[in-house]
C-alpha atoms as an extended CHARMM CRD file, in Angstrom:
* protein
*
        78  EXT
         1         1  UNK       CA            120.6910000000       66.0260000000       79.0930000000  PROA      1               0.0000000000
         2         2  UNK       CA            121.0290000000       69.3170000000       77.2780000000  PROA      2               0.0000000000
         3         3  UNK       CA            121.2680000000       72.9150000000       78.5000000000  PROA      3               0.0000000000
         4         4  UNK       CA            119.3320000000       75.8140000000       76.9770000000  PROA      4               0.0000000000
         5         5  UNK       CA            120.0940000000       79.4460000000       77.7720000000  PROA      5               0.0000000000
         6         6  UNK       CA            117.6570000000       82.2970000000       77.2110000000  PROA      6               0.0000000000
         7         7  UNK       CA            117.5770000000       86.0550000000       77.6250000000  PROA      7               0.0000000000
         8         8  UNK       CA            114.2350000000       86.9570000000       79.1980000000  PROA      8               0.0000000000
         9         9  UNK       CA            112.7160000000       90.4310000000       78.8190000000  PROA      9               0.0000000000
        10        10  UNK       CA            109.8710000000       91.7590000000       80.9340000000  PROA      10              0.0000000000
        11        11  UNK       CA            110.8950000000       90.5150000000       84.3750000000  PROA      11              0.0000000000
        12        12  UNK       CA            110.2790000000       93.2540000000       86.9440000000  PROA      12              0.0000000000
        13        13  UNK       CA            111.2440000000       91.4910000000       90.1850000000  PROA      13              0.0000000000
        14        14  UNK       CA            112.4100000000       88.2400000000       91.7390000000  PROA      14              0.0000000000
        15        15  UNK       CA            108.7750000000       87.1160000000       91.7770000000  PROA      15              0.0000000000
        16        16  UNK       CA            108.8000000000       87.1470000000       87.9750000000  PROA      16              0.0000000000
        17        17  UNK       CA            111.8980000000       84.9520000000       87.9880000000  PROA      17              0.0000000000
        18        18  UNK       CA            110.1820000000       82.5300000000       90.3710000000  PROA      18              0.0000000000
        19        19  UNK       CA            107.1180000000       82.3500000000       88.1270000000  PROA      19              0.0000000000
        20        20  UNK       CA            109.2610000000       81.5340000000       85.0870000000  PROA      20              0.0000000000
        21        21  UNK       CA            111.2610000000       78.9450000000       87.0110000000  PROA      21              0.0000000000
        22        22  UNK       CA            108.0360000000       77.2860000000       88.1820000000  PROA      22              0.0000000000
        23        23  UNK       CA            106.6170000000       77.2690000000       84.6340000000  PROA      23              0.0000000000
        24        24  UNK       CA            109.7920000000       75.6480000000       83.3060000000  PROA      24              0.0000000000
        25        25  UNK       CA            110.1130000000       73.0390000000       86.0440000000  PROA      25              0.0000000000
        26        26  UNK       CA            106.5160000000       71.8830000000       85.5020000000  PROA      26              0.0000000000
        27        27  UNK       CA            107.3890000000       70.9180000000       81.9270000000  PROA      27              0.0000000000
        28        28  UNK       CA            107.9130000000       67.2240000000       81.3800000000  PROA      28              0.0000000000
        29        29  UNK       CA            111.5690000000       66.5850000000       80.6620000000  PROA      29              0.0000000000
        30        30  UNK       CA            112.9680000000       69.5650000000       82.5810000000  PROA      30              0.0000000000
        31        31  UNK       CA            115.4000000000       68.4910000000       85.2690000000  PROA      31              0.0000000000
        32        32  UNK       CA            116.3250000000       71.9110000000       86.6870000000  PROA      32              0.0000000000
        33        33  UNK       CA            116.1500000000       75.5830000000       85.8290000000  PROA      33              0.0000000000
        34        34  UNK       CA            117.8480000000       78.7110000000       87.0920000000  PROA      34              0.0000000000
        35        35  UNK       CA            116.2080000000       82.0580000000       86.3660000000  PROA      35              0.0000000000
        36        36  UNK       CA            117.8990000000       85.3400000000       87.3070000000  PROA      36              0.0000000000
        37        37  UNK       CA            115.9690000000       88.6060000000       87.4710000000  PROA      37              0.0000000000
        38        38  UNK       CA            119.2490000000       90.5110000000       87.9650000000  PROA      38              0.0000000000
        39        39  UNK       CA            120.8070000000       89.0630000000       84.7970000000  PROA      39              0.0000000000
        40        40  UNK       CA            117.5880000000       88.6950000000       82.7860000000  PROA      40              0.0000000000
        41        41  UNK       CA            118.4600000000       85.0910000000       81.9990000000  PROA      41              0.0000000000
        42        42  UNK       CA            117.0750000000       81.5790000000       82.2380000000  PROA      42              0.0000000000
        43        43  UNK       CA            119.1500000000       78.3950000000       82.0570000000  PROA      43              0.0000000000
        44        44  UNK       CA            117.4010000000       75.0470000000       81.7250000000  PROA      44              0.0000000000
        45        45  UNK       CA            118.7400000000       71.5020000000       81.9720000000  PROA      45              0.0000000000
        46        46  UNK       CA            116.3800000000       69.2170000000       80.0690000000  PROA      46              0.0000000000
        47        47  UNK       CA            115.9720000000       65.8640000000       78.3410000000  PROA      47              0.0000000000
        48        48  UNK       CA            115.7780000000       66.6030000000       74.5900000000  PROA      48              0.0000000000
        49        49  UNK       CA            113.9310000000       63.3280000000       74.0260000000  PROA      49              0.0000000000
        50        50  UNK       CA            111.0190000000       64.6840000000       76.0940000000  PROA      50              0.0000000000
        51        51  UNK       CA            110.9980000000       68.4410000000       75.4350000000  PROA      51              0.0000000000
        52        52  UNK       CA            112.7970000000       70.7860000000       73.0500000000  PROA      52              0.0000000000
        53        53  UNK       CA            114.1090000000       74.3400000000       73.3130000000  PROA      53              0.0000000000
        54        54  UNK       CA            111.2350000000       75.7290000000       71.2490000000  PROA      54              0.0000000000
        55        55  UNK       CA            108.7050000000       74.2980000000       73.7190000000  PROA      55              0.0000000000
        56        56  UNK       CA            110.6280000000       75.8370000000       76.6260000000  PROA      56              0.0000000000
        57        57  UNK       CA            110.6940000000       79.2140000000       74.8960000000  PROA      57              0.0000000000
        58        58  UNK       CA            106.9530000000       78.9880000000       74.1810000000  PROA      58              0.0000000000
        59        59  UNK       CA            106.2160000000       78.1760000000       77.8370000000  PROA      59              0.0000000000
        60        60  UNK       CA            108.0540000000       81.3310000000       78.9530000000  PROA      60              0.0000000000
        61        61  UNK       CA            106.2540000000       83.4180000000       76.3280000000  PROA      61              0.0000000000
        62        62  UNK       CA            102.8560000000       82.0560000000       77.4210000000  PROA      62              0.0000000000
        63        63  UNK       CA            103.7140000000       83.2150000000       80.9580000000  PROA      63              0.0000000000
        64        64  UNK       CA            103.9190000000       86.7550000000       79.5300000000  PROA      64              0.0000000000
        65        65  UNK       CA            107.6280000000       87.3260000000       78.9040000000  PROA      65              0.0000000000
        66        66  UNK       CA            109.7030000000       87.9050000000       75.7770000000  PROA      66              0.0000000000
        67        67  UNK       CA            112.4880000000       85.3920000000       75.1550000000  PROA      67              0.0000000000
        68        68  UNK       CA            115.6050000000       85.1710000000       73.0030000000  PROA      68              0.0000000000
        69        69  UNK       CA            117.8110000000       82.0790000000       72.7900000000  PROA      69              0.0000000000
        70        70  UNK       CA            121.4000000000       82.6220000000       73.9810000000  PROA      70              0.0000000000
        71        71  UNK       CA            124.4510000000       80.6350000000       72.9350000000  PROA      71              0.0000000000
        72        72  UNK       CA            125.3350000000       77.8610000000       75.3580000000  PROA      72              0.0000000000
        73        73  UNK       CA            128.4030000000       78.5270000000       77.4680000000  PROA      73              0.0000000000
        74        74  UNK       CA            130.6990000000       75.4740000000       77.6340000000  PROA      74              0.0000000000
        75        75  UNK       CA            131.0880000000       74.0010000000       81.0970000000  PROA      75              0.0000000000
        76        76  UNK       CA            127.8490000000       75.3940000000       82.5450000000  PROA      76              0.0000000000
        77        77  UNK       CA            124.8170000000       73.5070000000       83.7090000000  PROA      77              0.0000000000
        78        78  UNK       CA            121.4580000000       74.5510000000       85.1020000000  PROA      78              0.0000000000
């Protein structure tokens, strides 16, 4: 498993965070995700053999949000 961290722009409420989390968790290969409206972040635990970070970023963008990859923080998981 691998963790991807993103900064997400365009979230206006917790409902936006829930939409993004749902979009991510429907992707094949995603084990869990944690999306925070307050922090403007998304953290995703995924199987890199089944999905890659670019696909995750594209899924968030297709949901209508702007995304920037963030450096992974050692010792954190989704």
